[in-house]
C-alpha positions in Angstrom: 1.4 -16.6 30.4 3.1 -18.4 27.5 4.2 -16.5 24.4 1.9 -18.4 22.1 -1.3 -17.7 24.0 -3.1 -14.4 23.8 -4.2 -13.1 27.2 -5.2 -9.4 27.1 -3.5 -7.5 30.0 -5.4 -4.2 29.7 -8.8 -3.0 28.5 -8.9 -2.6 24.7 -11.5 -2.0 22.0 -9.7 -4.5 19.8 -11.7 -7.7 19.0 -9.6 -10.6 17.9 -11.2 -13.0 15.4 -11.3 -16.7 16.2 -8.6 -17.6 13.7 -6.2 -15.2 15.5 -6.7 -17.0 18.8 -5.8 -20.3 17.2 -2.6 -19.1 15.7 0.9 -19.4 17.2 2.5 -15.9 17.4 5.8 -15.4 19.2 8.3 -12.7 20.1 11.8 -13.4 18.9 14.2 -13.3 21.8 17.7 -14.5 22.6 16.4 -17.9 23.7 14.7 -18.7 20.3 16.7 -16.7 17.7 18.3 -19.9 16.4 15.0 -21.6 16.1 13.4 -18.6 14.3 16.4 -18.3 11.9 16.3 -22.1 11.1 12.6 -21.7 10.2 13.4 -18.9 7.8 16.3 -20.8 6.2 14.2 -23.9 5.6 11.2 -22.0 4.2 10.3 -21.7 0.5 8.8 -18.2 1.0 8.8 -15.6 3.8 6.2 -12.9 4.3 7.2 -9.9 6.4 5.8 -6.6 7.6 7.0 -3.6 9.6 5.3 -1.7 12.4 6.2 1.9 12.9 5.3 4.8 15.2 4.7 7.4 12.6 1.8 6.1 10.6 1.8 9.1 8.2 5.5 8.9 7.1 6.2 5.3 7.8 9.2 6.1 9.9 10.5 5.0 13.3 10.3 1.2 12.9 9.3 -0.5 16.2 9.1 -4.1 15.1 9.5 -6.4 12.2 7.1 -9.4 11.9 7.4 -12.4 9.6 5.7 -15.7 8.8 6.8 -18.8 6.9 3.7 -20.9 7.4 0.0 -20.2 7.9 -1.3 -19.7 11.5 2.3 -19.0 12.7 4.4 -15.8 13.0 7.3 -14.1 14.7 7.9 -10.5 15.8 11.3 -9.0 16.2 11.2 -6.2 18.8 13.4 -3.2 17.9 12.0 -0.2 19.8 9.2 -1.5 22.0 8.6 0.4 25.3 7.2 -2.5 27.4 9.1 -5.5 26.0 12.8 -6.4 25.8 14.3 -5.3 22.5 16.8 -7.1 20.4 20.0 -5.5 19.2 19.8 -4.2 15.6 22.4 -6.7 14.5 19.9 -9.6 15.1 17.3 -7.9 12.9 19.9 -7.5 10.2 20.6 -11.2 10.3 16.9 -11.9 9.7 16.6 -9.5 6.9 19.6 -11.0 5.3 18.0 -14.4 5.5 14.7 -12.9 4.0 16.7 -11.5 1.1 18.1 -14.9 0.2 14.5 -16.3 -0.1 11.4 -15.5 -2.1 10.0 -12.9 0.2 6.7 -11.1 0.0 5.2 -7.9 1.5 1.7 -6.6 1.5 2.8 -3.3 0.1 6.5 -3.4 -0.5 7.0 0.3 -1.3 5.8 1.1 2.2 7.9 -1.6 3.8 11.1 -0.6 1.9 10.4 3.1 2.5 9.8 2.7 6.3 12.9 0.5 6.9 15.1 2.5 4.6 14.2 5.8 6.1 15.1 4.4 9.6 18.1 2.3 8.7 19.6 4.0 5.7 22.3 1.5 4.7 20.1 -1.7 4.7 19.3 -1.5 1.0 22.9 -0.8 0.0 23.8 -4.0 1.9 21.2 -6.0 0.0 18.8 -6.5 3.0 15.7 -5.2 1.2 15.4 -7.5 -1.7 11.6 -7.9 -1.7 10.5 -10.2 -4.6 6.7 -10.2 -4.4 4.0 -7.7 -3.6 0.5 -8.8 -2.5 -1.2 -5.7 -3.9 0.4 -6.1 -7.3 -0.6 -9.8 -7.4 -4.3 -9.2 -6.6 -4.6 -6.2 -8.9 -3.2 -8.3 -11.8 -5.5 -11.2 -10.9 -8.6 -9.0 -10.6 -8.1 -5.5 -12.1 -11.8 -4.9 -12.8 -12.7 -5.5 -9.2 -10.6 -2.6 -7.8 -13.7 -0.7 -7.0 -14.7 -3.4 -4.5 -11.7 -2.6 -2.3 -12.8 0.8 -1.2 -12.5 1.1 2.6 -12.9 3.7 5.3 -9.2 3.8 5.8 -7.8 7.2 6.8 -6.3 9.0 3.9 -2.7 10.3 4.0 -1.2 7.1 5.4 1.6 5.1 3.8 -0.9 2.7 2.1 -3.6 3.6 -0.4 -7.2 3.1 0.4 -7.7 0.5 -2.4 -6.3 -3.0 -2.0 -5.6 -2.9 1.8 -4.7 -6.1 3.5 -8.0 -6.1 5.3 -10.1 -5.9 2.2 -8.1 -8.5 0.3 -8.2 -10.9 3.3 -12.0 -10.4 3.6 -12.7 -10.8 -0.1 -10.4 -13.8 -1.0 -9.8 -15.6 2.4 -13.0 -14.7 4.3 -10.8 -13.5 7.2 -11.3 -10.5 9.3 -8.0 -8.8 10.0 -7.4 -7.3 13.5 -7.7 -3.5 13.5 -6.0 -1.1 15.8 -7.6 2.0 14.3 -9.3 3.1 17.5 -5.9 2.9 19.3 -4.1 5.0 16.7 -6.9 7.6 16.6 -6.1 8.4 20.2 -2.6 9.4 19.2 -0.9 6.4 20.6 2.3 4.7 19.2 2.8 1.1 18.3 5.9 0.9 20.5 3.7 1.8 23.6 1.3 -1.1 23.0 0.8 -3.8 25.5 3.3 -6.6 24.5 0.5 -9.1 23.9 -1.5 -6.8 21.7 1.6 -5.8 19.7 2.7 -9.4 19.2 -0.6 -10.6 18.0 -1.3 -7.6 15.8 2.1 -7.6 14.1 2.4 -11.3 13.6 -1.2 -11.6 12.2 -0.3 -9.1 9.5 2.6 -11.2 8.3 0.5 -14.4 8.6 -2.3 -13.0 6.4 0.2 -11.7 3.9 1.6 -15.2 3.5 -1.8 -16.8 3.3 -2.8 -14.3 0.5 0.4 -15.0 -1.3 -0.1 -18.8 -1.3 -3.8 -18.3 -2.3 -3.2 -15.9 -5.2 0.2 -16.7 -6.6 0.6 -19.3 -9.3 3.4 -20.2 -11.7 1.6 -18.5 -14.7 1.4 -15.2 -12.9 4.8 -15.4 -11.3 6.5 -16.0 -14.6 4.4 -13.5 -16.6 6.0 -10.5 -18.3 3.6 -8.0 -16.7 4.2 -9.2 -13.2 8.0 -9.0 -13.6 7.6 -5.5 -15.1 5.4 -4.3 -12.3 7.8 -5.6 -9.6 10.8 -4.0 -11.5 9.0 -0.6 -11.6 8.3 -0.6 -7.9 11.9 0.1 -7.1 12.0 2.9 -9.7 8.9 4.4 -8.1 10.4 4.1 -4.7 13.6 6.0 -5.8 11.4 8.7 -7.3 9.4 9.1 -4.1 12.5 9.2 -1.9 14.5 11.6 -4.1 11.6 13.8 -5.1 11.7 16.3 -7.9 13.0 19.8 -8.4 10.9 22.3 -10.3 12.0 25.6 -11.7 8.9 27.6 -10.7 9.8 30.6 -12.9 9.9 28.4 -16.0 6.6 26.8 -15.0 5.0 30.2 -14.5 6.2 31.2 -18.0 4.7 28.0 -19.5 1.4 28.7 -17.7 1.2 32.2 -19.0 1.9 31.1 -22.6 -0.7 28.3 -22.3 -3.3 30.7 -21.0 -2.6 33.2 -23.9 -2.8 30.4 -26.4 -6.2 29.2 -25.0 -7.5 32.7 -25.0 -6.5 33.3 -28.7 -8.0 30.0 -29.7 -11.2 30.8 -28.0 -11.5 34.2 -29.8 -10.8 32.4 -33.2 -13.5 29.8 -32.4 -16.1 32.4 -31.7 -15.2 34.2 -35.0 -15.3 31.0 -37.1 -18.6 29.9 -35.6 -20.1 33.4 -35.9 -21.1 32.9 -32.2 -22.0 35.5 -29.7 -19.2 35.8 -27.1 -21.9 35.9 -24.4 -22.7 32.3 -25.2 -20.6 29.8 -23.2 -18.7 27.8 -25.8 -17.7 25.3 -23.2 -21.3 24.2 -22.8 -22.0 21.2 -25.1 -25.8 21.9 -25.1 -25.4 25.6 -26.1 -22.7 24.7 -28.7 -25.0 22.1 -30.2 -27.9 24.6 -30.3 -25.7 27.0 -32.2 -24.3 24.5 -34.6 -27.5 22.6 -35.5 -30.2 25.1 -34.9 -28.7 28.5 -35.5 -26.2 27.6 -38.3 -28.3 24.7 -39.6 -25.5 22.2 -39.6 -26.7 18.9 -41.0 -27.2 16.2 -38.4 -28.9 12.8 -38.3 -32.6 12.8 -37.7 -32.5 11.2 -34.2 -29.9 13.7 -33.1 -32.1 16.6 -34.2 -35.2 15.1 -32.7 -33.5 14.9 -29.3 -32.5 18.6 -29.5 -36.0 19.7 -30.7 
């Protein structure tokens, strides 16, 4: 069995699309590290992705995948159970090479959060300099079509339901992305996957991310103020998510009480000014209209009155 040929070694419900079989996806190991690094150094853009065991929090990174050209990809094993893992220093060499390039992720807040939570000093050392985000690109290209991206993706994961990699690939590239949903539903971990399944699944994510980037990105969007603003804000949002917020609950409770009192007093004044029976629900538009136009005789245009009568 060669590394660039997919041969399933155990029963699985995963169905690989034809384009996946035709791709060249490989593990990074000590024999080809130099080749993989040269590919990154010579590339104009690198797309990368992380695979982790905790799909809810995005922690415990098992592998990092990357792609520099369509139909090709590499996977760096970090915490795989059934495949030899590389020392962390090798992964850091690749991330350093990524950071020196234009590098793109499918949802960079998730990638930065997952890697940063596992390896806390990588950002401080400049290893997480993501320059482009697929979700931001396609939202800016087609904001009115956001409703078309609704998917039956489990809520509560690290990535929102809208603008998933699968939906974008299907809509814009006519590609069906491999899905390991049935595997994860059984409570399994990525690190325990059969090596062939893990290699193809992880590398195909990076491959599709790169294809979507090349398909959607153009100089006008890349240099636009709004895209630069969105990408700058992503880091701010990430910091907010990681640090969290402190609330003084006693102060919030006081504000709530004051707000409730103000609403109650305003409601009483409204009933008095409108000479309205407190038994009538003032929040009902229909009942308020009846009182204003029929009971009080407030002037209204003919068509409005005819609809009420």
